Every structure is written in structure tokens, then in C-alpha cells.
N, CA and C atoms as a LAMMPS dump frame, in Angstrom:
ITEM: TIMESTEP
0
ITEM: NUMBER OF ATOMS
288
ITEM: BOX BOUNDS ff ff ff
-5.0000000000000000e+02 5.0000000000000000e+02
-5.0000000000000000e+02 5.0000000000000000e+02
-5.0000000000000000e+02 5.0000000000000000e+02
ITEM: ATOMS id mol type element x y z
1 1 1 N -132.931 97.868 69.159
2 1 2 C -133.535 99.025 68.59
3 1 3 C -135.037 98.827 69.17
4 2 1 N -135.01 100.203 69.026
5 2 2 C -137.006 100.09 70.591
6 2 3 C -137.802 100.45 69.21
7 3 1 N -139.08 99.156 69.741
8 3 2 C -140.214 99.634 68.142
9 3 3 C -140.648 101.378 69.004
10 4 1 N -140.91 101.862 68.39
11 4 2 C -141.419 102.924 68.595
12 4 3 C -142.891 102.955 68.503
13 5 1 N -143.733 103.442 69.413
14 5 2 C -145.277 102.982 68.817
15 5 3 C -146.197 104.184 68.057
16 6 1 N -145.411 105.165 67.699
17 6 2 C -145.971 105.671 67.034
18 6 3 C -146.025 104.264 65.281
19 7 1 N -144.835 103.486 65.331
20 7 2 C -144.892 102.864 64.161
21 7 3 C -145.715 101.639 64.56
22 8 1 N -146.47 100.827 65.846
23 8 2 C -146.659 100.804 65.065
24 8 3 C -148.962 101.044 65.478
25 9 1 N -148.884 102.201 65.349
26 9 2 C -149.981 102.876 64.971
27 9 3 C -150.205 103.255 63.636
28 10 1 N -148.779 103.505 63.845
29 10 2 C -149.802 103.797 62.312
30 10 3 C -149.774 102.386 60.928
31 11 1 N -149.373 100.906 61.564
32 11 2 C -149.347 99.702 60.714
33 11 3 C -150.711 99.085 61.548
34 12 1 N -151.061 100.145 62.644
35 12 2 C -152.84 99.811 62.898
36 12 3 C -153.842 100.06 62.002
37 13 1 N -153.732 101.741 60.977
38 13 2 C -154.169 102.623 60.027
39 13 3 C -154.238 101.565 58.695
40 14 1 N -152.931 100.782 58.613
41 14 2 C -152.901 100.865 57.542
42 14 3 C -153.334 99.185 57.567
43 15 1 N -153.188 98.338 58.078
44 15 2 C -153.653 96.809 58.282
45 15 3 C -154.386 96.908 59.489
46 16 1 N -155.5 96.069 59.778
47 16 2 C -156.183 95.654 60.729
48 16 3 C -155.504 94.211 61.53
49 17 1 N -156.324 94.304 62.791
50 17 2 C -155.713 93.909 64.006
51 17 3 C -154.957 92.303 62.849
52 18 1 N -156.164 91.894 62.31
53 18 2 C -156.399 89.986 61.869
54 18 3 C -154.82 89.874 60.824
55 19 1 N -154.84 90.565 60.165
56 19 2 C -153.208 90.919 59.204
57 19 3 C -152.089 90.903 59.666
58 20 1 N -152.072 91.528 61.091
59 20 2 C -151.647 91.693 61.758
60 20 3 C -151.173 90.483 62.279
61 21 1 N -151.651 90.183 62.79
62 21 2 C -151.813 88.77 64.206
63 21 3 C -151.082 88.155 63.221
64 22 1 N -151.322 87.466 62.067
65 22 2 C -151.419 86.621 60.943
66 22 3 C -149.383 86.494 60.768
67 23 1 N -149.158 87.92 60.493
68 23 2 C -147.584 88.405 60.236
69 23 3 C -146.56 88.039 61.176
70 24 1 N -147.205 88.568 62.729
71 24 2 C -146.87 88.246 63.791
72 24 3 C -146.152 86.437 63.782
73 25 1 N -147.388 85.606 63.445
74 25 2 C -147.632 83.812 64.057
75 25 3 C -146.094 84.022 62.525
76 26 1 N -146.328 84.445 61.212
77 26 2 C -145.76 83.837 60.248
78 26 3 C -144.07 84.265 60.481
79 27 1 N -143.94 85.137 61.365
80 27 2 C -142.453 85.939 61.531
81 27 3 C -142.225 84.853 62.518
82 28 1 N -142.892 84.305 63.611
83 28 2 C -142.505 83.923 64.675
84 28 3 C -142.12 81.942 64.493
85 29 1 N -143.179 81.539 63.597
86 29 2 C -142.404 80.015 63.282
87 29 3 C -141.361 80.623 62.18
88 30 1 N -142.005 80.586 61.714
89 30 2 C -141.119 81.258 60.565
90 30 3 C -139.179 81.22 61.074
91 31 1 N -138.88 81.894 62.576
92 31 2 C -138.33 81.799 62.997
93 31 3 C -137.404 80.626 64.083
94 32 1 N -138.741 80.484 64.504
95 32 2 C -138.598 79.064 65.848
96 32 3 C -138.955 79.632 66.992
97 33 1 N -139.988 80.449 66.808
98 33 2 C -140.347 81.637 68.545
99 33 3 C -141.378 80.66 68.95
100 34 1 N -141.148 79.845 69.919
101 34 2 C -142.782 79.403 70.509
102 34 3 C -143.539 80.646 71.078
103 35 1 N -144.455 80.31 70.911
104 35 2 C -145.708 81.261 72.308
105 35 3 C -146.018 81.306 73.124
106 36 1 N -144.871 80.063 73.976
107 36 2 C -144.57 80.708 75.692
108 36 3 C -143.227 81.699 75.369
109 37 1 N -142.418 81.509 74.094
110 37 2 C -141.243 82.157 74.558
111 37 3 C -141.686 83.573 74.154
112 38 1 N -142.583 83.999 73.413
113 38 2 C -143.352 85.476 72.655
114 38 3 C -143.473 86.109 74.301
115 39 1 N -144.735 84.785 74.666
116 39 2 C -145.652 86.212 75.814
117 39 3 C -144.421 86.448 77.269
118 40 1 N -143.805 85.28 77.523
119 40 2 C -142.739 85.253 77.855
120 40 3 C -142.362 86.534 77.93
121 41 1 N -141.186 87.045 76.874
122 41 2 C -140.323 87.927 76.508
123 41 3 C -141.5 89.195 76.528
124 42 1 N -142.105 89.316 76.408
125 42 2 C -143.384 90.076 75.74
126 42 3 C -144.075 90.847 77.07
127 43 1 N -144.726 90.137 78.155
128 43 2 C -144.749 90.012 79.357
129 43 3 C -146.408 89.365 78.652
130 44 1 N -146.885 89.286 77.899
131 44 2 C -148.778 89.093 77.698
132 44 3 C -149.041 87.539 77.703
133 45 1 N -150.214 87.473 78.742
134 45 2 C -150.44 85.779 79.023
135 45 3 C -150.327 85.292 77.385
136 46 1 N -150.147 84.028 77.621
137 46 2 C -149.626 82.472 76.215
138 46 3 C -151.685 82.945 75.196
139 47 1 N -152.334 83.098 75.915
140 47 2 C -153.642 83.007 75.554
141 47 3 C -154.021 84.31 74.984
142 48 1 N -153.299 85.537 74.979
143 48 2 C -153.412 87.208 74.863
144 48 3 C -152.786 86.86 73.554
145 49 1 N -151.241 86.208 73.654
146 49 2 C -150.824 86.732 71.98
147 49 3 C -151.668 85.324 71.112
148 50 1 N -152.314 84.284 71.794
149 50 2 C -152.294 83.037 70.693
150 50 3 C -153.789 83.619 69.753
151 51 1 N -154.724 84.813 71.027
152 51 2 C -155.587 84.998 70.37
153 51 3 C -155.637 86.672 69.569
154 52 1 N -154.509 87.355 69.316
155 52 2 C -154.026 87.934 68.652
156 52 3 C -153.466 87.46 67.465
157 53 1 N -153.343 86.54 67.727
158 53 2 C -152.758 86.089 66.155
159 53 3 C -153.986 85.563 65.338
160 54 1 N -154.98 85.183 65.668
161 54 2 C -155.596 84.228 65.438
162 54 3 C -156.879 85.393 64.724
163 55 1 N -156.482 86.255 65.316
164 55 2 C -157.165 87.221 64.573
165 55 3 C -158.223 87.75 65.44
166 56 1 N -158.804 86.844 66.775
167 56 2 C -159.524 86.94 67.542
168 56 3 C -159.458 87.983 68.451
169 57 1 N -158.928 88.81 68.738
170 57 2 C -159.152 90.153 69.432
171 57 3 C -157.911 91.106 69.134
172 58 1 N -158.128 92.094 69.118
173 58 2 C -156.603 93.483 68.598
174 58 3 C -156.624 93.903 70.408
175 59 1 N -154.967 93.417 70.903
176 59 2 C -154.544 93.757 71.685
177 59 3 C -154.826 95.711 72.01
178 60 1 N -154.265 96.221 73.373
179 60 2 C -154.207 97.809 72.919
180 60 3 C -152.772 97.645 72.497
181 61 1 N -152.201 98.766 72.637
182 61 2 C -151.663 99.061 71.641
183 61 3 C -150.303 99.414 72.614
184 62 1 N -150.209 99.515 73.685
185 62 2 C -149.19 99.291 74.525
186 62 3 C -148.642 97.338 74.069
187 63 1 N -149.848 96.626 74.513
188 63 2 C -149.498 95.581 73.841
189 63 3 C -148.721 95.098 73.264
190 64 1 N -149.753 95.636 72.141
191 64 2 C -149.204 95.619 71.075
192 64 3 C -147.685 95.756 71.207
193 65 1 N -147.21 96.91 71.296
194 65 2 C -145.824 97.288 71.571
195 65 3 C -144.807 96.354 71.693
196 66 1 N -145.579 95.995 72.823
197 66 2 C -144.712 94.682 73.612
198 66 3 C -144.411 93.158 73.082
199 67 1 N -145.026 93.052 72.104
200 67 2 C -145.104 92.565 71.476
201 67 3 C -144.159 92.608 70.171
202 68 1 N -144.401 93.324 69.815
203 68 2 C -144.258 93.156 68.477
204 68 3 C -141.969 93.855 68.894
205 69 1 N -141.777 94.322 70.011
206 69 2 C -140.349 94.782 70.679
207 69 3 C -139.916 93.253 70.524
208 70 1 N -140.395 91.994 71.584
209 70 2 C -139.878 90.647 72.109
210 70 3 C -139.808 90.597 70.27
211 71 1 N -141.049 90.104 69.58
212 71 2 C -140.26 89.275 68.103
213 71 3 C -138.98 89.987 68.173
214 72 1 N -138.995 91.408 67.646
215 72 2 C -137.871 91.858 66.912
216 72 3 C -136.883 91.485 67.792
217 73 1 N -136.955 91.129 69.275
218 73 2 C -135.428 90.989 69.558
219 73 3 C -134.857 89.481 69.358
220 74 1 N -135.56 88.758 69.354
221 74 2 C -135.832 87.228 69.82
222 74 3 C -135.24 86.994 67.961
223 75 1 N -136.509 88.203 67.05
224 75 2 C -135.708 87.534 65.343
225 75 3 C -133.435 88.107 65.439
226 76 1 N -133.411 88.877 66.31
227 76 2 C -132.01 89.797 66.467
228 76 3 C -131.463 89.065 66.633
229 77 1 N -131.907 87.835 68.168
230 77 2 C -131.134 87.743 68.743
231 77 3 C -130.85 85.881 67.682
232 78 1 N -131.98 85.783 67.172
233 78 2 C -131.619 83.747 66.583
234 78 3 C -130.309 84.795 65.22
235 79 1 N -131.071 85.81 65.154
236 79 2 C -129.63 85.585 63.598
237 79 3 C -128.633 86.349 63.893
238 80 1 N -128.12 87.076 64.911
239 80 2 C -127.015 87.237 65.369
240 80 3 C -125.846 85.827 65.378
241 81 1 N -126.911 84.716 66.114
242 81 2 C -126.544 83.289 66.274
243 81 3 C -125.648 82.568 65.11
244 82 1 N -126.957 83.251 63.998
245 82 2 C -126.974 81.933 62.945
246 82 3 C -127.238 83.082 61.637
247 83 1 N -126.159 83.986 61.242
248 83 2 C -127.249 85.129 60.47
249 83 3 C -127.879 84.221 58.923
250 84 1 N -126.829 82.821 58.824
251 84 2 C -127.564 82.324 57.584
252 84 3 C -128.43 80.803 57.409
253 85 1 N -129.354 80.972 58.307
254 85 2 C -129.665 79.838 58.383
255 85 3 C -130.345 78.71 58.109
256 86 1 N -130.379 78.86 56.478
257 86 2 C -130.697 78.701 55.726
258 86 3 C -129.45 78.196 54.797
259 87 1 N -128.67 78.821 55.12
260 87 2 C -126.984 78.473 54.285
261 87 3 C -127.542 79.069 53.09
262 88 1 N -128.154 80.012 52.475
263 88 2 C -128.483 80.56 51.267
264 88 3 C -127.363 81.382 50.579
265 89 1 N -126.009 81.847 52.108
266 89 2 C -125.447 83.234 51.419
267 89 3 C -123.6 82.235 50.869
268 90 1 N -124.549 80.902 51.834
269 90 2 C -122.942 79.751 51.234
270 90 3 C -123.652 79.151 49.8
271 91 1 N -124.586 78.701 49.714
272 91 2 C -125.304 78.393 48.216
273 91 3 C -125.14 79.709 47.163
274 92 1 N -124.891 80.454 47.695
275 92 2 C -124.231 81.44 46.207
276 92 3 C -123.236 81.358 46.011
277 93 1 N -122.391 81.649 47.024
278 93 2 C -120.904 81.661 47.054
279 93 3 C -120.432 80.161 46.122
280 94 1 N -121.016 79.363 47.33
281 94 2 C -120.963 78.144 46.116
282 94 3 C -120.755 78.131 44.41
283 95 1 N -121.817 79.153 44.253
284 95 2 C -122.123 79.204 42.586
285 95 3 C -120.834 80.099 42.263
286 96 1 N -120.557 80.847 42.759
287 96 2 C -119.276 82.158 42.468
288 96 3 C -118.461 80.828 41.723
């Protein structure tokens, strides 16, 4: 899936950069994506990603699109490698 810049633009209208940065950080940590990996895959410096996550800066639209696309790709890859990382589906099937 390709992240559309219009989707990011719409999110910018709904949420401030601090909320968007916190969301990126929560997702990154939840899926075990390092700051270095996200920076490398997005082509944005580690410092820029960190500053965005901390709500200290608001990246230019094209950088935010790159960060979001890299995050989406990394999460998709991890889920395809292990679609049930916490064993939730297994636990549910054991209850049946």
C-alpha cells in the first residue's frame, strides 16, 4: 500500500504534530521497530525522527509521508512474518 500525501495532510488537520509523533513512537515500539531502522527506511535522519516523535518539531509533508510509509512497510513485513505475535488467535482457538 502506498501512503497518500492527502491522507497525511488530512491527519495534519485533525491532530497536532505532537499527537502524530506520539502515535508513530507507540507504533514503532509496539512492533519492535528501532529508531535507526525507521530513519534508514524513511531516508530521514534519526535525529529528525526522534524530534518528531517527541513533539519538538513538525516535519515537512514529504518527510512525514516518508516516515509514515516506512512505518507501514515495516509493520506489514513484521505481521507477514508472524501474524499472531502475542498468540491471541491461538489463545482464542484454545477456548473453543
